[in-house]
MDTraj code that builds the backbone (N, CA, C; nanometers):
import mdtraj as md
import numpy as np

residues = "MET GLY ILE GLY LYS ASN THR PHE SER THR ILE GLY THR GLY ILE THR ASN ASN ILE ALA ILE GLY ASN ALA ALA ALA CYS ALA VAL THR GLY ARG ASP SER VAL VAL VAL GLY ASN GLN ALA GLY GLN THR ALA GLY ASN TYR SER THR LEU ILE GLY TYR GLN ALA GLY ARG ASN THR THR GLY CYS TYR ASN THR ALA VAL GLY TYR THR SER ILE GLY GLY THR GLY ASP SER ARG TYR ASN THR ALA VAL GLY THR LEU SER LEU THR ASN VAL SER THR GLY ASP HIS ASN THR ALA LEU GLY HIS PHE SER ALA ARG GLY ILE THR THR GLY THR HIS ASN THR GLY VAL GLY SER ASN SER LEU TYR GLY LEU SER GLY THR ASN VAL LYS ASN THR ALA ILE GLY LEU ALA GLY PRO LEU SER CYS GLY ASP ASP VAL ILE PRO ASP PRO THR SER ARG VAL PHE ILE GLY ALA".split()
xyz = np.array([
    [9.1603, 5.5705, 10.5778],
    [9.1501, 5.4046, 10.6840],
    [9.1818, 5.2812, 10.6128],
    [9.1961, 5.1630, 10.6452],
    [9.2114, 5.0403, 10.5350],
    [9.1816, 4.9632, 10.6498],
    [9.1464, 4.8555, 10.5735],
    [9.1024, 4.7054, 10.7138],
    [9.1437, 4.5955, 10.5947],
    [9.2118, 4.4993, 10.6506],
    [9.2666, 4.4148, 10.5779],
    [9.4296, 4.3489, 10.5010],
    [9.4590, 4.2646, 10.5328],
    [9.5912, 4.2198, 10.4353],
    [9.6482, 4.3317, 10.3395],
    [9.7746, 4.3805, 10.3469],
    [9.7996, 4.4702, 10.2213],
    [9.7075, 4.5522, 10.1888],
    [9.6207, 4.6359, 10.2465],
    [9.5598, 4.7158, 10.2659],
    [9.6096, 4.8554, 10.2104],
    [9.6133, 4.8886, 10.1101],
    [9.7480, 5.0790, 10.1450],
    [9.8630, 4.9558, 10.1191],
    [9.9082, 4.9240, 10.0986],
    [10.0473, 4.8751, 10.1328],
    [10.1463, 4.9534, 9.9855],
    [10.1343, 5.0054, 9.8883],
    [10.1822, 5.0921, 9.8754],
    [10.1460, 5.2106, 9.8111],
    [10.1447, 5.3185, 9.8655],
    [10.0808, 5.4486, 9.8215],
    [10.1838, 5.5358, 9.8765],
    [10.1424, 5.6676, 9.7624],
    [10.2542, 5.7503, 9.7396],
    [10.2537, 5.8576, 9.8847],
    [10.2945, 6.0306, 9.8373],
    [10.2260, 6.1004, 9.8671],
    [10.1226, 6.1373, 9.8723],
    [10.0384, 6.2649, 9.9272],
    [9.9075, 6.3143, 9.9195],
    [9.8180, 6.2611, 9.8926],
    [9.8204, 6.1033, 9.8660],
    [9.7018, 6.0022, 9.9012],
    [9.6521, 5.9912, 10.0055],
    [9.4666, 6.0901, 9.9897],
    [9.4438, 6.1032, 10.1319],
    [9.3296, 6.0717, 10.1481],
    [9.2529, 6.0488, 10.2238],
    [9.0867, 6.0394, 10.2302],
    [9.0580, 5.9490, 10.1831],
    [9.1305, 5.7935, 10.1735],
    [9.0315, 5.7114, 10.1257],
    [9.0090, 5.6015, 10.2547],
    [8.9125, 5.5142, 10.2135],
    [8.8812, 5.4060, 10.3106],
    [8.8575, 5.2913, 10.2187],
    [8.9537, 5.1904, 10.2676],
    [8.9245, 5.0590, 10.1458],
    [8.9123, 4.9410, 10.2763],
    [8.8467, 4.8369, 10.2357],
    [8.8465, 4.7818, 10.2997],
    [8.8167, 4.5881, 10.2872],
    [8.9266, 4.5056, 10.2982],
    [8.9339, 4.3721, 10.1980],
    [9.0445, 4.3334, 10.1867],
    [9.0630, 4.2321, 10.1636],
    [9.1948, 4.1451, 10.1410],
    [9.3072, 4.2570, 9.9808],
    [9.4385, 4.3443, 10.0341],
    [9.4563, 4.4458, 9.8778],
    [9.3688, 4.5117, 9.8284],
    [9.3359, 4.5574, 9.8880],
    [9.1725, 4.6738, 9.8294],
    [9.2782, 4.7995, 9.8411],
    [9.2406, 4.8339, 9.7766],
    [9.3316, 5.0050, 9.7239],
    [9.4924, 4.9990, 9.7741],
    [9.5514, 4.8172, 9.7398],
    [9.7071, 4.8380, 9.7598],
    [9.8164, 4.9424, 9.6982],
    [9.7652, 4.9951, 9.6440],
    [9.8538, 5.0495, 9.5223],
    [9.7518, 5.2035, 9.4578],
    [9.6762, 5.2457, 9.5594],
    [9.5793, 5.3355, 9.4860],
    [9.6977, 5.4646, 9.4366],
    [9.6185, 5.5267, 9.3882],
    [9.6704, 5.6817, 9.3258],
    [9.5523, 5.7464, 9.3207],
    [9.4171, 5.7766, 9.3457],
    [9.4144, 5.8744, 9.3814],
    [9.3336, 5.9122, 9.5178],
    [9.2796, 5.9997, 9.5932],
    [9.1873, 6.0619, 9.7068],
    [9.0730, 6.0591, 9.6728],
    [8.9828, 6.0366, 9.8269],
    [8.8642, 6.0785, 9.7860],
    [8.8229, 5.9736, 9.7486],
    [8.8554, 5.7957, 9.7789],
    [8.7536, 5.7067, 9.7137],
    [8.7025, 5.5688, 9.8370],
    [8.5951, 5.5291, 9.8086],
    [8.5815, 5.3967, 9.8915],
    [8.5594, 5.3153, 9.8274],
    [8.6784, 5.2221, 9.8865],
    [8.7213, 5.0659, 9.8352],
    [8.6647, 4.9522, 9.8811],
    [8.5524, 4.8666, 9.8616],
    [8.5249, 4.7677, 9.9408],
    [8.5573, 4.5902, 9.9148],
    [8.6438, 4.5091, 9.9012],
    [8.6544, 4.4292, 9.8052],
    [8.7980, 4.3312, 9.8027],
    [8.8012, 4.2381, 9.8502],
    [8.8620, 4.1571, 9.8230],
    [8.9826, 4.1894, 9.6420],
    [9.0752, 4.2961, 9.6495],
    [9.1185, 4.3130, 9.5087],
    [9.0760, 4.4150, 9.5101],
    [8.9614, 4.4870, 9.5453],
    [8.9026, 4.5853, 9.4616],
    [8.9405, 4.7651, 9.4670],
    [8.9658, 4.7923, 9.3713],
    [9.0445, 4.9240, 9.3713],
    [9.1811, 4.9322, 9.3949],
    [9.2458, 4.8401, 9.3115],
    [9.4247, 4.8134, 9.3729],
    [9.4944, 4.9339, 9.3290],
    [9.4653, 4.9767, 9.2331],
    [9.5030, 5.0598, 9.1699],
    [9.3900, 5.2719, 9.1613],
    [9.3151, 5.2608, 9.1918],
    [9.2112, 5.3780, 9.2040],
    [9.2501, 5.5396, 9.2257],
    [9.1424, 5.5627, 9.1199],
    [9.1942, 5.6968, 9.0761],
    [9.1264, 5.8035, 9.2021],
    [9.1401, 5.9019, 9.1920],
    [9.0771, 5.9871, 9.2794],
    [8.8713, 6.0221, 9.2904],
    [8.7900, 5.9769, 9.3687],
    [8.6774, 5.9952, 9.4327],
    [8.5961, 5.8904, 9.3078],
    [8.6117, 5.8181, 9.3487],
    [8.5832, 5.6453, 9.3034],
    [8.5043, 5.5695, 9.4248],
    [8.3909, 5.5074, 9.3950],
    [8.3485, 5.4123, 9.5072],
    [8.3362, 5.2883, 9.3864],
    [8.4377, 5.1784, 9.4487],
    [8.4522, 5.0889, 9.4162],
    [8.3874, 4.9404, 9.4979],
    [8.3079, 4.8377, 9.4579],
    [8.2727, 4.7633, 9.5370],
    [8.2184, 4.6598, 9.5075],
    [8.2858, 4.5090, 9.5526],
    [8.2588, 4.3782, 9.5322],
    [8.4058, 4.3277, 9.4514],
    [8.4259, 4.2364, 9.4677],
    [8.5572, 4.1630, 9.4007],
    [8.6044, 4.1837, 9.2642],
    [8.7075, 4.2332, 9.3118],
    [8.8280, 4.3299, 9.1850],
    [8.7146, 4.4287, 9.1070],
    [8.6057, 4.4872, 9.1742],
    [8.5311, 4.6055, 9.0920],
    [8.6195, 4.6814, 9.0997],
    [8.6722, 4.7764, 8.9943],
    [8.7596, 4.8882, 8.9636],
    [8.9233, 4.8435, 8.9912],
    [8.9002, 4.6759, 8.9432],
    [9.0674, 4.6807, 9.0325],
    [9.2015, 4.6910, 8.9598],
    [9.2097, 4.7375, 8.8673],
    [9.2814, 4.8142, 8.7431],
    [9.2899, 4.9275, 8.7030],
    [9.1482, 5.0681, 8.7478],
    [9.1628, 5.1453, 8.6654],
    [9.2647, 5.2462, 8.7351],
    [9.2886, 5.2888, 8.7148],
    [9.3401, 5.4426, 8.7477],
    [9.2439, 5.5648, 8.7672],
    [9.1516, 5.5842, 8.6563],
    [9.0834, 5.6971, 8.6419],
    [8.9811, 5.7274, 8.8151],
    [8.9548, 5.8188, 8.7347],
    [8.8647, 5.9381, 8.8099],
    [8.6853, 5.8839, 8.8005],
    [8.6382, 5.9400, 8.9231],
    [8.4912, 5.9828, 8.9442],
    [8.4834, 5.8597, 8.8813],
    [8.4519, 5.6735, 8.9053],
    [8.3870, 5.5986, 8.8552],
    [8.3355, 5.4833, 8.9864],
    [8.2102, 5.4498, 8.8990],
    [8.1556, 5.3543, 9.0075],
    [8.1664, 5.2357, 8.9437],
    [8.1226, 5.1617, 9.0372],
    [8.1096, 4.9998, 9.0199],
    [8.1534, 4.9105, 9.0938],
    [8.0017, 4.8813, 9.1217],
    [7.9129, 4.7454, 9.2102],
    [7.9299, 4.6426, 9.1497],
    [7.9776, 4.4999, 9.1927],
    [8.0068, 4.3889, 9.1245],
    [8.0915, 4.3143, 9.1159],
    [8.0783, 4.2030, 9.0796],
    [8.2173, 4.1113, 9.0935],
    [8.3046, 4.1148, 8.9498],
    [8.4169, 4.2064, 8.9439],
    [8.5388, 4.2584, 8.8454],
    [8.4444, 4.3604, 8.7539],
    [8.3539, 4.4247, 8.7797],
    [8.2933, 4.5265, 8.7193],
    [8.3557, 4.6817, 8.7036],
    [8.3848, 4.6979, 8.5753],
    [8.5603, 4.8013, 8.5491],
    [8.6811, 4.7613, 8.5979],
    [8.7004, 4.6715, 8.5363],
    [8.8066, 4.5880, 8.6357],
    [8.8942, 4.6225, 8.4893],
    [8.8552, 4.6365, 8.3605],
    [8.9933, 4.6708, 8.2779],
    [9.1324, 4.7512, 8.2980],
    [9.1848, 4.7927, 8.2831],
    [9.3190, 4.8658, 8.3160],
    [9.2663, 4.9754, 8.2282],
    [9.3598, 5.0964, 8.3059],
    [9.4140, 5.2332, 8.2384],
    [9.2889, 5.3566, 8.3047],
    [9.3020, 5.4120, 8.2069],
    [9.2238, 5.5760, 8.2617],
    [9.1273, 5.5650, 8.2685],
    [8.9835, 5.5013, 8.2221],
    [8.8587, 5.5418, 8.2383],
    [8.8540, 5.6225, 8.3205],
    [8.6683, 5.7304, 8.2719],
    [8.6607, 5.7935, 8.4427],
    [8.5022, 5.8260, 8.3551],
    [8.3990, 5.8311, 8.5022],
    [8.3072, 5.8829, 8.4559],
    [8.2040, 5.8049, 8.3964],
    [8.2483, 5.6882, 8.4545],
    [8.1526, 5.5528, 8.4287],
    [8.0873, 5.4876, 8.5573],
    [7.9933, 5.4409, 8.5046],
    [7.9187, 5.3481, 8.6362],
    [7.8250, 5.2487, 8.5779],
    [7.9059, 5.1066, 8.6839],
    [7.8603, 4.9790, 8.6592],
    [7.7663, 4.8936, 8.7511],
    [7.6814, 4.8746, 8.7577],
    [7.6242, 4.7958, 8.8428],
    [7.5964, 4.6578, 8.8179],
    [7.6670, 4.5222, 8.8147],
    [7.6341, 4.4364, 8.8277],
    [7.7445, 4.3505, 8.7873],
    [7.7716, 4.2283, 8.8384],
    [7.8649, 4.1644, 8.7817],
    [7.9371, 4.1152, 8.6454],
    [8.0215, 4.1615, 8.6506],
    [8.1062, 4.1828, 8.5279],
    [8.1173, 4.2999, 8.3941],
    [8.0221, 4.3449, 8.4447],
    [8.0013, 4.4965, 8.3770],
    [8.0608, 4.5660, 8.3524],
    [8.1178, 4.6307, 8.2572],
    [8.1886, 4.7068, 8.1846],
    [8.3308, 4.6838, 8.2188],
    [8.2802, 4.5310, 8.2076],
    [8.5034, 4.4434, 8.2817],
    [8.6012, 4.4777, 8.2028],
    [8.5310, 4.5068, 8.0508],
    [8.7070, 4.5380, 7.9930],
    [8.7097, 4.6678, 7.9762],
    [8.6267, 4.7771, 8.0288],
    [8.6644, 4.9004, 7.9405],
    [8.7918, 4.9407, 8.0053],
    [8.9106, 5.0573, 7.9172],
    [9.0565, 5.0534, 7.9772],
    [9.0257, 5.2170, 7.9609],
    [8.9797, 5.2421, 7.8510],
    [9.0227, 5.3965, 7.8089],
    [8.8233, 5.4859, 7.8401],
    [8.7802, 5.4152, 7.8105],
    [8.6473, 5.4845, 7.7690],
    [8.5825, 5.4943, 7.8612],
    [8.4873, 5.6828, 7.8204],
    [8.4163, 5.7107, 7.9234],
    [8.3406, 5.7658, 7.9011],
    [8.2662, 5.7927, 8.0289],
    [8.1140, 5.8212, 8.0616],
    [8.0218, 5.7390, 7.9764],
    [8.0716, 5.6525, 8.0276],
    [7.9233, 5.4560, 8.0134],
    [7.8663, 5.4601, 8.1192],
    [7.8075, 5.3644, 8.1164],
    [7.6379, 5.3326, 8.1928],
    [7.5982, 5.2114, 8.1896],
    [7.6278, 5.1083, 8.2650],
    [7.6317, 4.9545, 8.2591],
    [7.5235, 4.9376, 8.3999],
    [7.4164, 4.9046, 8.3883],
    [7.3178, 4.7963, 8.4600],
    [7.2888, 4.6815, 8.4309],
    [7.3522, 4.5775, 8.5023],
    [7.2586, 4.4523, 8.5058],
    [7.4278, 4.3554, 8.4638],
    [7.3990, 4.2489, 8.5119],
    [7.4831, 4.0896, 8.4957],
    [7.5270, 4.1090, 8.2809],
    [7.6586, 4.1502, 8.3140],
    [7.7522, 4.1041, 8.1516],
    [7.6995, 4.2696, 8.1028],
    [7.6488, 4.3382, 8.1382],
    [7.6034, 4.4374, 8.0708],
    [7.7150, 4.5367, 8.0443],
    [7.7694, 4.5708, 7.8508],
    [7.8627, 4.6733, 7.8092],
    [7.9845, 4.5846, 7.8287],
    [8.0231, 4.4812, 7.8645],
    [8.1247, 4.3693, 7.8962],
    [8.2358, 4.3985, 7.8038],
    [8.2227, 4.3971, 7.6649],
    [8.2999, 4.4688, 7.5532],
    [8.3465, 4.5688, 7.5627],
    [8.3248, 4.6550, 7.5556],
    [8.3225, 4.8216, 7.5385],
    [8.4887, 4.8254, 7.6183],
    [8.5802, 4.9198, 7.5439],
    [8.7468, 4.8944, 7.5750],
    [8.7394, 5.0332, 7.5818],
    [8.7008, 5.1312, 7.4732],
    [8.7756, 5.2487, 7.4300],
    [8.6105, 5.3472, 7.4363],
    [8.4978, 5.2972, 7.3857],
    [8.3721, 5.3231, 7.3352],
    [8.3589, 5.4737, 7.4462],
    [8.2774, 5.5152, 7.4390],
    [8.2382, 5.6690, 7.4761],
    [8.1155, 5.6851, 7.4846],
    [8.0112, 5.7214, 7.6522],
    [7.8707, 5.8135, 7.5888],
    [7.7597, 5.6762, 7.5400],
    [7.7694, 5.5388, 7.6027],
    [7.6757, 5.4547, 7.6077],
    [7.6662, 5.3803, 7.7294],
    [7.5141, 5.3771, 7.6928],
    [7.4398, 5.3086, 7.7725],
    [7.3439, 5.1848, 7.7594],
    [7.4151, 5.0329, 7.8467],
    [7.3601, 4.9448, 7.8996],
    [7.2088, 4.9736, 7.9762],
    [7.1220, 4.9229, 8.0352],
    [7.0351, 4.8680, 8.0846],
    [6.9657, 4.7259, 8.0442],
    [6.9547, 4.6381, 8.1447],
    [6.9393, 4.4805, 8.1074],
    [7.0596, 4.3607, 8.1344],
    [7.0474, 4.2820, 8.1863],
    [7.1377, 4.1369, 8.1490],
    [7.1759, 4.1744, 8.0233],
    [7.2635, 4.1704, 8.0194],
    [7.3788, 4.1116, 7.8828],
    [7.3617, 4.2733, 7.7660],
    [7.3521, 4.3582, 7.8217],
    [7.2612, 4.4695, 7.7221],
    [7.4105, 4.5689, 7.6433],
    [7.4110, 4.4983, 7.5260],
    [7.5589, 4.5959, 7.4752],
    [7.6701, 4.4625, 7.4988],
    [7.6148, 4.3766, 7.5575],
    [7.7258, 4.2942, 7.5697],
    [7.8081, 4.2651, 7.4416],
    [7.8195, 4.2704, 7.3022],
    [7.8797, 4.2759, 7.1605],
    [7.9183, 4.3823, 7.1598],
    [7.8897, 4.4842, 7.2111],
    [7.9278, 4.6195, 7.1550],
    [8.1211, 4.5754, 7.2168],
    [8.1624, 4.6579, 7.1124],
    [8.3765, 4.6823, 7.1716],
    [8.4498, 4.7728, 7.1143],
    [8.5455, 4.7837, 7.1040],
    [8.6114, 4.9303, 7.0808],
    [8.5613, 5.0629, 7.0910],
    [8.5770, 5.0914, 6.9990],
    [8.5247, 5.2331, 7.0114],
    [8.4482, 5.2937, 6.9841],
    [8.3099, 5.2288, 6.9947],
    [8.1893, 5.2126, 6.9747],
    [8.1468, 5.3657, 7.0767],
    [8.0439, 5.4830, 7.0145],
    [7.9967, 5.5643, 7.1144],
    [7.8154, 5.5743, 7.0970],
    [7.7848, 5.6211, 7.2138],
    [7.6059, 5.7082, 7.1682],
    [7.4876, 5.5803, 7.1553],
    [7.5726, 5.5267, 7.2164],
    [7.4505, 5.3907, 7.1804],
    [7.3931, 5.3210, 7.3186],
    [7.2491, 5.3121, 7.3120],
    [7.1828, 5.2566, 7.4398],
    [7.0930, 5.1620, 7.3714],
    [7.0990, 5.0780, 7.4676],
    [7.0282, 4.9645, 7.4584],
    [6.9574, 4.9081, 7.6162],
    [6.8560, 4.9029, 7.5415],
    [6.7467, 4.8602, 7.6798],
    [6.6693, 4.6967, 7.6765],
    [6.7232, 4.6033, 7.7962],
    [6.6824, 4.5124, 7.8016],
    [6.7404, 4.4039, 7.7737],
    [6.7346, 4.2470, 7.7897],
    [6.8426, 4.1543, 7.7133],
    [6.9015, 4.1679, 7.7000],
    [7.0103, 4.1298, 7.6742],
    [7.1374, 4.1055, 7.5105],
    [7.1187, 4.2286, 7.4179],
    [7.1309, 4.2039, 7.2981],
    [7.1276, 4.2945, 7.1800],
    [7.3216, 4.3506, 7.1984],
    [7.2808, 4.4915, 7.1692],
    [7.1822, 4.5259, 6.9898],
    [7.2847, 4.4545, 6.8857],
    [7.3755, 4.3707, 6.8489],
    [7.4692, 4.3696, 6.7432],
    [7.3839, 4.2888, 6.6067],
    [7.2857, 4.2647, 6.6500],
    [7.1904, 4.1858, 6.5400],
    [7.0910, 4.2515, 6.4760],
    [7.0280, 4.1979, 6.4014],
    [6.9355, 4.2405, 6.3490],
    [6.8537, 4.1574, 6.2418],
    [6.8076, 4.0377, 6.2869],
    [6.7531, 3.9446, 6.2253],
    [6.9094, 3.8692, 6.1885],
    [6.9551, 3.8223, 6.1018],
    [7.0280, 3.7343, 6.0393],
    [7.1847, 3.8550, 6.0244],
    [7.1634, 3.9876, 5.9896],
    [7.2102, 4.0558, 5.9144],
    [7.3227, 4.1477, 6.0973],
    [7.4493, 4.1577, 6.1263],
    [7.4965, 4.1929, 6.2086],
    [7.5068, 4.3566, 6.1805],
    [7.4881, 4.4184, 6.2467],
    [7.4980, 4.5771, 6.2433],
    [7.6497, 4.6112, 6.2827],
    [7.7365, 4.6569, 6.2167],
    [7.9071, 4.6778, 6.2614],
    [7.8880, 4.8149, 6.2604],
    [8.0201, 4.8153, 6.4015],
    [8.0632, 4.8948, 6.4461],
    [7.8881, 4.9795, 6.5147],
    [7.7702, 4.9974, 6.5953],
    [7.6829, 5.0914, 6.6263],
    [7.7396, 5.1816, 6.6766],
    [7.7008, 5.3387, 6.6117],
    [7.7383, 5.4620, 6.6421],
    [7.5973, 5.5012, 6.6723],
    [7.6014, 5.6073, 6.7799],
    [7.4329, 5.6963, 6.7909],
    [7.3289, 5.5941, 6.7761],
    [7.3191, 5.4993, 6.8216],
    [7.1648, 5.4467, 6.7862],
    [7.1068, 5.3752, 6.9801],
    [6.9856, 5.3359, 6.9359],
    [6.8958, 5.2800, 7.0222],
    [6.7984, 5.1689, 7.0172],
    [6.8415, 5.0579, 7.0985],
    [6.7921, 4.9524, 7.0977],
    [6.7073, 4.9008, 7.1557],
    [6.5932, 4.8635, 7.2011],
    [6.4693, 4.7920, 7.2389],
    [6.4388, 4.6355, 7.2806],
    [6.4262, 4.5713, 7.3551],
    [6.4054, 4.4632, 7.3561],
    [6.4139, 4.3801, 7.4480],
    [6.3953, 4.2266, 7.4350],
    [6.3836, 4.1390, 7.5265],
    [6.5393, 4.1043, 7.5462],
])
top = md.Topology()
chain = top.add_chain()
for i, resn in enumerate(residues, 1):
    res = top.add_residue(resn, chain, resSeq=i)
    for name in ("N", "CA", "C"):
        top.add_atom(name, md.element.get_by_symbol(name[0]), res)
traj = md.Trajectory(xyz[None], top)
């Protein structure tokens, strides 16, 4: 079911059970059983995803993603099993899987990293690339310790303000 201009405008066969509401929402959806709400949200959404907000999950073809917020999970690619709640959270993820970002700008720089968890505004903000298994709770972090920058952190936990 689609409501809005250009909703489901280009879809192939076998694409079923999707719900889209918003201008150009799910306009070129590639999967099934997804819910997409928002202007230009989930335009190429994969299977079993929930994408809510302006351009949420706009260019991802990955499956099992949940994005709530302005351009959350906004990157291109086949990222899977990600959860992003907050404006611009996980906005650059392309092929990174199993990431969780809760908060404004949380995990914004992650592109291909996996199994990262950021809770709080700007948590894991500076983390980028293929970093794996990092957890940050609290505002900002985790890429500095005093005046020293921690290069490519892996399997680290950061807690702080």
